C-alpha positions in Angstrom: 68.4 -58.0 25.9 70.1 -61.0 27.6 69.5 -61.9 31.2 73.0 -60.7 32.1 72.3 -57.4 30.4 69.1 -57.0 32.3 70.8 -57.6 35.6 73.7 -55.3 34.7 71.2 -52.6 33.7 69.3 -53.0 37.0 72.5 -52.6 39.0 73.7 -49.6 37.1 70.4 -47.8 37.1 69.8 -48.5 40.8 73.2 -46.9 41.6 72.6 -43.8 39.4 69.0 -43.3 40.6 70.1 -43.5 44.3 72.8 -40.9 43.7 70.4 -38.6 41.9 68.0 -38.9 44.8 70.8 -37.7 47.1 70.9 -34.3 45.4 67.5 -33.4 46.8 66.5 -35.8 49.5 67.7 -33.6 52.4 66.3 -30.3 51.1 62.9 -30.4 52.9 64.6 -31.7 56.1 67.2 -29.0 56.5 65.5 -27.1 59.3 65.0 -30.4 61.3 68.6 -31.5 60.7 69.9 -28.1 61.8 68.0 -28.4 65.1 69.1 -32.0 65.8 72.8 -31.6 64.8 73.4 -28.0 65.8 73.7 -26.1 62.5 72.9 -22.4 62.6 70.3 -21.2 60.0 73.0 -19.3 58.1 75.1 -22.5 57.7 72.3 -25.0 56.7 73.0 -24.5 52.9 76.4 -26.2 53.4 74.7 -29.6 53.8 73.6 -29.3 50.2 76.6 -27.3 48.9 79.2 -29.7 50.3 77.6 -32.5 48.3 77.1 -30.5 45.1 80.6 -29.1 45.0 82.3 -32.5 45.1 79.7 -34.2 42.8 80.1 -31.5 40.0 83.8 -30.6 40.6 85.3 -34.1 40.6 83.2 -35.8 37.9 85.5 -35.3 35.0 88.6 -36.3 37.0 87.1 -39.6 38.1 85.7 -40.2 34.7 89.2 -40.3 33.3 90.6 -42.1 36.4 88.0 -44.9 35.7 89.5 -45.2 32.2 92.9 -45.8 33.7 92.1 -47.9 36.8 89.1 -49.7 35.3 85.5 -48.6 35.2 84.0 -51.5 37.2 86.6 -51.1 39.9 85.9 -47.3 40.2 82.1 -48.0 40.2 82.4 -50.5 43.1 84.8 -48.4 45.0 82.4 -45.4 44.7 79.5 -47.5 45.9 81.5 -48.7 48.9 82.3 -45.1 49.7 78.6 -44.2 49.4 77.7 -46.9 52.0 80.3 -45.7 54.5 79.5 -42.0 54.0 75.8 -42.7 54.3 76.3 -44.6 57.6 78.4 -41.7 59.0 75.7 -39.2 58.0 72.9 -41.3 59.5 74.8 -41.5 62.8 76.1 -37.9 62.9 75.6 -35.9 66.0 77.8 -32.9 65.3 78.0 -30.6 62.2 81.6 -31.6 61.2 80.7 -35.3 60.9 77.6 -34.5 58.8 79.5 -32.3 56.4 82.3 -34.9 56.0 79.5 -37.5 55.2 78.1 -35.2 52.6 81.5 -34.6 51.1 82.0 -38.4 51.0 78.6 -38.8 49.2 79.6 -36.1 46.7 82.9 -37.9 45.9 81.1 -41.2 45.6 78.7 -39.6 43.1 81.6 -38.3 41.1 83.2 -41.8 41.1 80.1 -43.8 40.4 78.0 -41.9 37.8 80.6 -41.6 35.0 81.8 -45.1 35.6 78.2 -46.5 35.6 77.5 -44.7 32.3 80.6 -46.0 30.7 79.8 -49.5 31.8 76.3 -49.1 30.4 77.7 -48.0 27.1 80.1 -51.0 27.1 77.3 -53.4 27.9 75.1 -52.2 24.9 76.4 -51.6 21.4 75.2 -48.5 19.5 71.6 -48.9 18.3 68.2 -49.5 19.7 69.1 -51.3 22.9 71.7 -48.7 23.9 69.2 -45.9 23.3 66.6 -47.6 25.4 69.1 -48.1 28.2 70.1 -44.4 27.9 66.5 -43.5 28.0 65.9 -45.4 31.2 69.1 -43.9 32.7 68.1 -40.4 31.8 64.6 -40.8 33.1 65.7 -42.2 36.4 68.4 -39.5 36.8 65.9 -36.8 36.3 63.1 -38.5 38.2 65.6 -39.1 41.1 65.7 -35.3 41.8 61.9 -35.2 42.1 61.8 -38.5 44.0 64.3 -37.1 46.5 61.9 -34.3 47.4 59.0 -36.7 47.9 61.1 -39.3 49.8 62.7 -36.7 52.0 59.4 -35.4 53.1 58.0 -38.9 53.8 61.1 -40.1 55.7 61.3 -36.9 57.8 57.6 -36.8 58.7 57.1 -40.6 59.3 60.5 -41.8 60.6 63.6 -39.5 60.9 65.8 -37.4 58.6 68.5 -39.9 59.4 66.8 -42.5 57.1 67.6 -40.2 54.2 71.2 -41.3 54.7 70.6 -44.8 56.0 68.4 -45.8 53.0 71.5 -45.8 50.8 73.2 -48.6 52.7 71.1 -51.6 51.6 71.3 -50.3 48.0 75.1 -50.0 48.2 75.4 -53.5 49.7 73.2 -55.0 47.0 75.2 -53.4 44.3 78.5 -54.5 45.8 77.2 -58.1 46.0 75.6 -58.4 42.6 77.8 -56.0 40.6 80.9 -58.2 40.4 78.8 -61.1 39.1 77.1 -59.2 36.2 79.5 -56.4 35.3 82.6 -57.0 33.2 85.7 -54.9 33.7 85.9 -52.2 31.0 88.9 -50.0 30.1 90.6 -49.0 26.9 93.1 -51.4 25.4 95.7 -48.6 25.1 97.2 -47.6 28.5 96.4 -44.0 29.4 98.1 -41.6 31.8 96.4 -39.2 34.1 97.0 -35.5 33.2 97.6 -34.3 36.7 98.0 -30.5 36.0 94.9 -30.6 33.8 93.0 -32.5 36.5 94.0 -30.0 39.2 93.1 -26.9 37.1 89.7 -28.1 35.8 88.7 -29.5 39.2 89.5 -26.3 41.0 87.8 -24.3 38.2 84.6 -26.2 38.6 84.7 -26.0 42.3 85.2 -22.2 42.1 82.4 -21.9 39.6 79.9 -23.9 41.6 80.8 -22.1 44.8 80.5 -18.7 43.2 77.1 -19.3 41.8 75.9 -20.8 45.1 77.2 -17.8 47.0 75.5 -15.5 44.6 72.1 -17.1 45.4 72.7 -16.9 49.1 74.1 -13.3 49.1 74.4 -11.4 45.9 76.1 -11.2 42.5 78.1 -8.2 43.8 79.4 -9.9 46.9 83.2 -9.9 46.9 83.3 -13.7 47.6 81.0 -14.3 44.6 83.1 -12.1 42.3 86.3 -13.6 43.5 85.1 -17.2 43.0 83.8 -16.5 39.5 86.9 -14.6 38.6 89.1 -17.5 39.9 87.0 -19.9 37.8 87.6 -18.0 34.6 91.4 -17.9 35.3 91.5 -21.6 36.1 89.6 -22.6 33.0 92.0 -20.5 30.8 94.9 -22.2 32.5 93.3 -25.5 31.9 93.0 -24.8 28.2 96.7 -23.8 28.1 97.7 -27.0 29.9 95.6 -29.2 27.7 97.2 -27.8 24.5 100.7 -28.8 25.7 99.9 -32.1 27.6 101.2 -35.3 26.0 98.1 -37.2 27.4 95.5 -34.5 28.0 92.5 -35.0 30.3 90.3 -33.4 27.7 91.7 -33.6 24.1 90.4 -30.2 22.9 89.6 -31.7 19.5 86.7 -33.6 21.0 85.1 -30.3 22.0 85.3 -29.2 18.3 82.8 -32.0 17.5 79.4 -30.4 17.1 77.7 -33.4 18.7 79.8 -33.3 21.8 79.8 -29.5 22.2 76.1 -28.9 21.5 74.9 -32.2 22.9 76.4 -31.3 26.3 75.1 -27.7 26.0 71.6 -29.1 25.6 72.2 -31.5 28.6 73.3 -28.7 30.9 70.3 -26.5 30.1 67.9 -29.4 30.3 68.9 -30.1 33.9 69.3 -26.4 34.8 65.7 -25.7 33.7 63.9 -28.7 35.2 65.6 -29.0 38.6 65.4 -25.2 39.2 61.7 -25.4 38.3 61.1 -27.9 41.1 62.8 -25.4 43.5 60.6 -22.5 42.3 57.4 -24.5 42.5 58.3 -25.8 46.0 58.4 -22.1 47.1 55.1 -21.5 45.4 53.4 -24.5 46.9 54.6 -23.9 50.4 54.6 -20.1 50.7 51.7 -19.1 48.4 49.3 -22.1 48.6 50.4 -23.1 52.1 51.3 -26.7 51.4 53.3 -28.7 54.0 56.8 -30.0 52.9 55.3 -33.4 52.5 52.3 -32.1 50.5 54.6 -30.1 48.2 56.8 -33.2 47.6 53.8 -35.3 46.7 52.6 -32.7 44.2 55.7 -33.5 42.2 54.8 -37.2 41.8 53.0 -36.2 38.5 56.2 -34.6 37.3 58.0 -37.8 38.2 55.6 -39.8 36.1 56.1 -37.5 33.2 59.9 -37.9 33.4 59.6 -41.7 33.4 57.2 -41.6 30.4 59.6 -39.2 28.7 62.5 -41.6 29.2 60.5 -44.4 27.6 59.3 -42.2 24.7 62.7 -40.6 24.1 64.3 -43.4 22.1 61.1 -43.7 20.0 61.1 -40.0 19.2 64.8 -40.1 18.3 64.2 -43.2 16.2 61.6 -41.3 14.1 63.0 -37.8 14.1 66.7 -38.1 14.8 68.7 -36.5 17.7 68.6 -32.9 16.5 64.9 -32.6 15.8 64.0 -34.5 19.0 66.0 -32.1 21.1 64.7 -29.0 19.4 61.1 -29.9 19.4 61.1 -31.2 22.9 62.7 -28.0 24.2 60.0 -26.0 22.5 57.3 -28.2 24.1 59.0 -27.8 27.5 59.2 -24.0 27.0 55.4 -23.8 26.3 54.6 -26.0 29.3 56.8 -24.0 31.6 55.6 -20.6 30.2 52.0 -21.7 31.1 53.0 -21.6 34.8 53.2 -17.8 34.8 49.4 -18.0 35.1 49.7 -19.5 38.5 47.9 -17.5 41.2 47.0 -17.7 44.9 43.8 -19.6 44.0 44.0 -23.2 45.3 42.6 -24.4 41.9 46.0 -23.4 40.3 47.3 -26.8 41.5 45.6 -28.3 38.4 47.5 -26.1 36.0 50.7 -26.9 37.9 50.1 -30.7 37.6 49.2 -30.7 33.9 52.0 -28.3 32.9 54.7 -30.1 35.0 53.6 -33.5 33.5 53.9 -32.3 29.9 57.1 -30.4 30.7 58.6 -33.5 32.4 57.9 -35.7 29.3 59.5 -33.1 27.0 62.5 -32.6 29.3 63.3 -36.3 29.4 63.2 -36.5 25.6 65.8 -33.7 25.5 67.9 -35.6 28.1 67.8 -38.8 26.1 68.7 -36.9 22.9 71.6 -35.2 24.7 72.9 -38.5 26.1 72.7 -40.3 22.7 74.2 -37.3 20.9 77.1 -36.6 23.3 78.2 -40.2 23.7 77.8 -41.8 20.3 80.5 -42.1 17.6 83.5 -42.0 20.0 86.4 -44.5 20.1 86.9 -46.8 23.1 89.8 -44.7 24.4 87.5 -41.6 24.4 84.4 -43.4 25.8 85.3 -42.6 29.5 86.0 -39.0 28.5 82.8 -38.6 26.5 80.7 -40.1 29.4 82.6 -38.0 31.9 81.7 -34.9 30.0 78.1 -36.0 29.7 77.9 -36.8 33.4 79.6 -33.6 34.3 76.9 -31.8 32.3 74.2 -33.5 34.3 75.9 -32.7 37.6 76.6 -29.1 36.7 73.1 -28.5 35.4 71.6 -29.9 38.6 74.0 -27.9 40.7 73.7 -24.6 38.9 70.0 -24.5 38.2 68.9 -23.7 41.8 71.5 -21.0 42.5 70.8 -19.1 39.2 67.0 -19.2 39.6 67.3 -18.5 43.3 69.3 -15.3 42.5 66.6 -14.2 40.1 63.8 -14.9 42.6 65.7 -13.1 45.4 66.4 -10.1 43.2 62.6 -9.8 42.4 61.7 -10.2 46.1 64.2 -7.4 47.1 62.7 -5.1 44.4 59.2 -5.7 45.7 60.4 -5.1 49.2 58.7 -7.8 51.3 58.3 -11.6 51.7 54.5 -11.9 51.7 52.8 -14.4 49.5 52.1 -11.9 46.6 55.8 -11.0 46.6 56.8 -14.7 46.5 54.4 -15.3 43.6 56.0 -12.4 41.8 59.5 -13.7 42.3 58.5 -17.2 41.2 56.7 -15.9 38.1 59.7 -13.8 37.0 62.1 -16.8 37.4 59.6 -19.0 35.4 59.7 -16.5 32.5 63.5 -16.8 32.5 63.3 -20.6 32.7 61.0 -20.8 29.7 63.2 -18.4 27.8 66.2 -20.5 28.4 64.4 -23.5 26.8 63.5 -21.5 23.7 67.0 -20.0 23.4 68.6 -23.5 23.7 66.2 -24.9 21.1 67.3 -22.1 18.7 71.0 -22.6 19.3 70.8 -26.4 18.8 68.8 -26.0 15.6 71.4 -23.6 14.2 74.7 -25.0 15.4 74.3 -28.8 15.9 75.8 -30.3 12.8 76.3 -33.8 11.7 73.8 -35.4 14.1 73.8 -39.1 14.6 72.1 -41.0 11.8 68.4 -41.6 12.3 67.7 -44.9 13.9 64.9 -47.2 12.8 61.6 -46.6 14.6 61.4 -48.7 17.7 58.5 -51.1 18.0 
């Protein structure tokens, strides 16, 4: 790796990690924010939902826009927007300004993450260096969600929740200063046009899907707003397919989804993020409501998981080099399923924390091997004109997985609590255990699907030294 490549990698990873942290950094601080800014308890979820809707819903659109306008340009514009939105959020005194700031951060995420991934791929040719860079990127993206929970608790307890916003500003400034010096502009040689009808339908479809799942967790699956949103999502996705079949320059050439590596690589990516981020949510409930940990204590308990994800990101390329993408994904999902399944043995005994730490560490390592395998599989072997599209799809898979995991598992947890009929610690433990069973099952089912349907995996790379 040259010195310029190292600096470029640091800039791109710093940006991606910061935006991953933003997904969860405010979660433990929501009650304090509500009291300071004036949110009612019933509206607190919008602080997280406003961010997630934009981050997941607009990623594919901005991934293609970066192909047209230039990936470095889109990356730097997104980081500038992140700095402005974070300043507004840190200074907000009324709910409207805070929500606008979170929308701005979500849009910045949709602009920066696919552009950063495309720039990373452009900086490293296919092979060992690219896979190592993708491993670091995947580990930091996953670790960012865990780090956000830890950092949010620290900042809220020691300083103020406002620093959860303000901490982004020096990162954005550093990236804006260093980025132009080490990042080269990257866009296809062939001029592309933006498929406006396709962009509108897929963006609205993703927004409706994420909103419907979020509403299901907060209310119920039979709630009219949930059913209406999910129904609208189905209609919009059908319309999107119809538009793409007729478009002269489609946003998503449907042929790319016929590639086994793209389709099943992204399926594995979505489920990898769904299972691990939702597990953090479930274990946060367990630590606080069953074992009685403080928000800060619960956040610190996930430091071991964070170490596991970093180690998994380092080991991922080595495992892929020895086994190939397909076997790495399948075997890692099986290990993650076993580690997650062991957590059904958690109890109200304080000593259960040791089981939690060991299982989450092993599961975190395995999860990151899956994520590295997904990134390598879903983004390799594409032409330069498809690179932004492939990275946009991969990034959208990350964002959708992070966004959907908590609502889905929360709905399962809530349904179990309602069936038990109370919110005491034993009921919470029962709800958490039920959702953990589902989580482990998803890992096994995904391993089976990838083993059966992933065809023509990327060639096995030489073992890394």
